[in-house]
C-alpha positions as CSV (number, residue, x, y, z in Angstrom):
1,X,138.3,114.4,114.8
2,X,135.2,112.1,114.7
3,X,131.7,113.3,115.6
4,X,128.2,112.0,115.7
5,X,125.5,114.0,113.8
6,X,122.5,114.0,111.6
7,X,122.2,114.9,107.9
8,X,119.9,117.9,107.5
9,X,120.3,118.3,103.8
10,X,122.0,116.7,100.8
11,X,122.5,118.5,97.5
12,X,124.9,118.1,94.6
13,X,126.9,115.4,96.2
14,X,127.5,117.4,99.4
15,X,125.8,116.6,102.7
16,X,125.3,119.0,105.5
17,X,125.6,117.4,108.9
18,X,124.6,118.9,112.2
19,X,127.0,117.8,114.9
20,X,127.8,119.4,118.3
21,X,125.8,122.4,117.4
22,X,127.7,123.1,114.2
23,X,126.9,122.4,110.5
24,X,129.6,120.6,108.5
25,X,129.7,120.2,104.8
26,X,130.7,116.6,104.0
27,X,131.3,114.2,101.2
28,X,130.2,110.6,101.5
29,X,133.0,107.9,101.4
30,X,133.2,106.0,98.1
31,X,132.3,102.7,99.8
32,X,128.6,103.8,100.1
33,X,128.4,104.2,96.3
34,X,129.9,100.7,95.9
35,X,127.4,99.2,98.3
36,X,124.5,101.1,96.6
37,X,123.8,103.2,99.7
38,X,122.8,106.8,99.3
39,X,123.0,109.1,102.4
40,X,119.6,110.7,103.2
41,X,118.4,113.6,105.1
42,X,117.6,112.3,108.6
43,X,120.4,109.8,108.6
44,X,122.4,109.5,111.9
45,X,126.0,109.4,110.9
46,X,129.6,109.4,112.1
47,X,131.8,112.0,110.4
48,X,135.4,112.8,110.2
49,X,136.1,116.6,110.6
50,X,139.3,117.4,108.8
51,X,141.3,120.7,108.9
52,X,143.2,120.4,105.6
53,X,140.8,118.0,103.7
54,X,137.2,117.4,103.0
55,X,135.0,116.3,105.9
56,X,133.7,112.8,105.3
57,X,130.7,110.7,106.2
58,X,132.3,107.5,107.5
59,X,129.3,105.6,109.0
60,X,125.6,105.7,108.3
61,X,123.8,104.2,111.3
62,X,120.9,101.8,111.1
63,X,117.6,103.5,109.9
64,X,114.3,103.1,111.8
65,X,112.3,104.1,108.7
66,X,112.9,105.1,105.1
67,X,110.7,107.0,102.7
68,X,111.8,106.6,99.1
69,X,109.6,109.2,97.6
70,X,110.5,111.7,99.0
71,X,114.0,110.4,100.1
72,X,114.3,110.9,103.8
73,X,115.3,108.6,106.7
74,X,114.3,108.1,110.3
75,X,111.0,110.0,110.3
76,X,109.1,108.7,113.3
77,X,106.0,111.0,113.1
78,X,103.8,111.7,110.1
79,X,101.3,114.5,110.6
80,X,98.4,113.9,108.3
81,X,96.7,117.3,107.8
82,X,93.1,117.6,106.6
83,X,90.7,120.5,106.8
84,X,87.1,120.3,108.1
85,X,85.9,122.6,105.2
86,X,87.2,123.8,101.9
87,X,88.2,121.1,101.1
88,X,86.3,118.6,103.3
89,X,88.1,115.6,104.7
90,X,88.6,112.6,102.3
91,X,88.8,109.7,104.8
92,X,90.3,107.3,102.3
93,X,93.3,109.6,101.9
94,X,93.8,109.9,105.7
95,X,93.4,106.2,106.1
96,X,95.9,105.4,103.3
97,X,98.5,107.7,104.9
98,X,98.0,106.2,108.3
99,X,98.5,102.8,106.8
100,X,101.6,103.8,104.9
101,X,103.0,105.3,108.1
102,X,102.3,102.1,110.1
103,X,103.8,99.9,107.4
104,X,107.0,102.0,107.6
105,X,107.2,102.0,111.4
106,X,106.2,105.7,111.6
107,X,103.6,106.9,114.1
108,X,100.7,108.8,112.4
109,X,99.1,111.9,113.9
110,X,95.9,113.2,112.3
111,X,95.4,117.0,112.4
112,X,92.1,118.6,111.4
113,X,92.4,122.3,110.6
114,X,89.9,125.1,110.1
115,X,88.1,124.0,113.2
116,X,87.0,127.6,113.8
117,X,84.9,127.3,110.7
118,X,83.5,123.8,111.3
119,X,84.1,121.4,114.3
120,X,86.4,118.5,113.7
121,X,85.6,116.3,116.7
122,X,83.4,113.9,114.8
123,X,86.2,113.1,112.4
124,X,88.9,113.1,115.1
125,X,86.9,110.6,117.1
126,X,87.2,108.0,114.3
127,X,90.9,107.9,114.8
128,X,91.0,108.3,118.5
129,X,88.8,105.3,118.7
130,X,91.4,103.1,117.0
131,X,94.3,104.5,119.0
132,X,95.6,107.1,116.5
133,X,96.3,110.6,117.9
134,X,94.0,113.2,116.4
135,X,94.2,116.9,117.0
136,X,91.7,119.7,116.1
137,X,93.4,122.9,115.2
138,X,92.5,126.5,114.2
139,X,95.4,128.5,112.8
140,X,93.3,131.6,113.4
141,X,92.4,131.2,117.0
142,X,95.4,129.0,118.0
143,X,93.3,126.1,119.2
144,X,95.3,122.9,119.2
145,X,98.6,124.5,118.0
146,X,100.3,124.0,121.4
147,X,99.2,120.3,121.3
148,X,100.9,119.9,117.9
149,X,104.0,121.6,119.2
150,X,104.2,119.1,122.0
151,X,104.0,116.2,119.6
152,X,107.1,117.6,117.6
153,X,109.5,117.5,120.5
154,X,112.1,114.8,120.3
155,X,111.0,113.5,116.9
156,X,111.8,113.8,113.2
157,X,108.4,114.6,111.7
158,X,106.9,115.3,108.3
159,X,103.6,116.9,107.3
160,X,101.4,115.5,104.5
161,X,98.0,116.5,103.1
162,X,96.2,117.7,100.0
163,X,96.6,121.2,98.7
164,X,94.6,123.9,100.6
165,X,94.3,122.0,103.9
166,X,96.5,124.5,105.7
167,X,99.9,122.7,106.2
168,X,102.0,125.8,105.7
169,X,99.6,127.9,107.7
170,X,99.9,125.4,110.6
171,X,103.7,125.3,110.5
172,X,103.8,129.1,110.4
173,X,101.4,129.2,113.4
174,X,103.7,126.9,115.2
175,X,106.8,129.0,114.4
176,X,106.1,132.3,112.6
177,X,109.8,132.8,111.7
178,X,109.9,129.5,109.8
179,X,108.1,130.9,106.7
180,X,108.4,127.8,104.6
181,X,110.5,128.1,101.4
182,X,107.9,128.3,98.7
183,X,108.3,130.4,95.5
184,X,106.1,133.3,94.7
185,X,102.9,132.4,92.8
186,X,103.5,132.5,89.1
187,X,101.3,135.1,87.4
188,X,101.3,133.2,84.1
189,X,100.6,129.7,85.6
190,X,98.5,130.8,88.5
191,X,100.2,128.3,90.8
192,X,103.0,128.1,93.3
193,X,106.3,126.4,92.6
194,X,108.4,124.8,95.3
195,X,111.9,126.3,95.4
196,X,113.8,123.0,95.9
197,X,113.8,119.4,94.9
198,X,115.8,118.1,97.8
199,X,114.7,117.0,101.3
200,X,115.8,119.2,104.2
201,X,115.3,119.1,108.0
202,X,114.5,122.2,110.0
203,X,114.8,122.4,113.8
204,X,111.4,123.1,115.3
205,X,110.0,122.8,118.8
206,X,112.8,120.5,120.1
207,X,112.6,118.2,117.1
208,X,113.1,118.3,113.3
209,X,110.6,118.7,110.5
210,X,111.2,117.5,107.0
211,X,110.5,120.1,104.3
212,X,110.3,118.3,101.0
213,X,108.0,118.7,98.0
214,X,107.7,115.0,97.6
215,X,105.3,114.3,100.5
216,X,102.3,115.4,98.4
217,X,103.1,112.5,96.0
218,X,102.5,109.8,98.5
219,X,98.8,110.7,98.4
220,X,98.4,109.8,94.7
221,X,96.9,106.3,94.2
222,X,99.9,104.9,92.3
223,X,102.8,106.3,94.4
224,X,102.8,103.8,97.3
225,X,101.4,100.3,97.7
226,X,101.5,98.0,100.7
227,X,101.6,94.4,99.8
228,X,98.5,92.4,100.5
229,X,100.2,90.3,103.2
230,X,101.2,93.4,105.2
231,X,98.1,95.5,104.6
232,X,95.9,94.1,107.4
233,X,98.8,94.9,109.9
234,X,98.9,98.5,108.7
235,X,95.4,99.0,110.2
236,X,96.3,98.7,113.9
237,X,92.7,98.1,115.0
238,X,92.7,94.9,113.0
239,X,95.6,93.3,114.8
240,X,93.9,91.6,117.7
241,X,91.5,89.9,115.3
242,X,94.0,88.6,112.8
243,X,94.4,84.9,112.9
244,X,90.9,84.3,114.3
245,X,88.9,84.3,111.1
246,X,87.3,81.0,109.9
247,X,89.6,80.7,106.9
248,X,93.3,81.3,107.0
249,X,93.1,82.9,103.5
250,X,90.6,85.5,104.6
251,X,91.3,88.9,103.0
252,X,88.8,90.6,105.4
253,X,86.8,92.2,102.5
254,X,83.6,90.2,102.4
255,X,84.7,86.7,103.5
256,X,82.5,84.4,105.5
257,X,83.5,83.9,109.1
258,X,85.7,87.1,109.0
259,X,86.3,88.5,112.5
260,X,87.2,91.9,111.1
261,X,83.8,92.3,109.4
262,X,82.2,91.1,112.6
263,X,84.0,93.8,114.6
264,X,82.9,96.4,112.0
265,X,79.3,95.2,112.3
266,X,79.3,95.5,116.1
267,X,80.8,99.0,116.0
268,X,84.2,98.1,117.3
269,X,86.0,99.1,114.1
270,X,84.8,102.3,112.3
271,X,83.0,101.4,109.0
272,X,84.9,104.1,107.1
273,X,88.3,102.6,108.1
274,X,87.2,99.2,106.8
275,X,85.9,100.7,103.6
276,X,89.3,102.3,103.1
277,X,91.1,99.0,103.8
278,X,88.9,97.2,101.2
279,X,89.7,99.9,98.6
280,X,93.4,99.4,99.3
281,X,93.2,95.6,99.3
282,X,91.3,95.6,96.0
283,X,94.2,97.6,94.5
284,X,96.9,95.1,95.4
285,X,95.3,91.7,96.0
286,X,95.9,90.5,92.4
287,X,99.4,92.1,92.1
288,X,102.6,90.1,92.2
289,X,105.4,91.6,94.4
290,X,107.5,92.6,91.3
291,X,104.6,94.7,90.0
292,X,104.5,96.9,93.1
293,X,106.6,100.0,93.1
294,X,109.3,100.2,95.8
């Protein structure tokens, strides 16, 4: 019997596929290995369900997005979580993650937590101004939690943010029974250890959420680069100005006749967003494609 489903977890060469309300343990057909294709959590697949033999993944359907680190497919919402206090927002990190999301065809949603301790509207307005959804949340009072829930429905989502910003608290506020799988804090090391190294999808609020330790790594400066040709397009507020600068080679950093800089100076583009762009461009502008990690 054939069925359509989604891979929710892969571990030790076995893949667990949700299809028709059931979870099936499957092996991938050998042709995928020959073609250099590795099934990923989030993949939409066609499987064969066999009574007297292993279930198999027969077809991996076209992906809309792929994250290599962590390995997960078809994420279409990236929730970028930052707190208003302890720690305060680092706009460069937020901007870098929104750019990575856009470059990978993923919609970013910026969430500011701890808004009961300090308001987040000033930060949120930066992103709302450029067309990025931004939500202010308090895990204590419940402010904004329903708004985040609504954004999960019908999507495969992931949450990213620095340690201490309240990602786990937010997810547990959304669904208290979820209780994210983190190990107990080590008395000797004084830090927590994640219980797993594989990506896994959990059903939540009518969608799926990827639980994976790797999403913290995309924040580090050397983990993800966007090539210089693509970087201006990763800042969506730049797009209507692209191609209108005085020089076709304009990098939009400090070039004469640059329409992006003009838009920053007249307040159309937030200065902080352009500063983040310049930092990212300076990291990659002199790199060749082969030097950039994939």
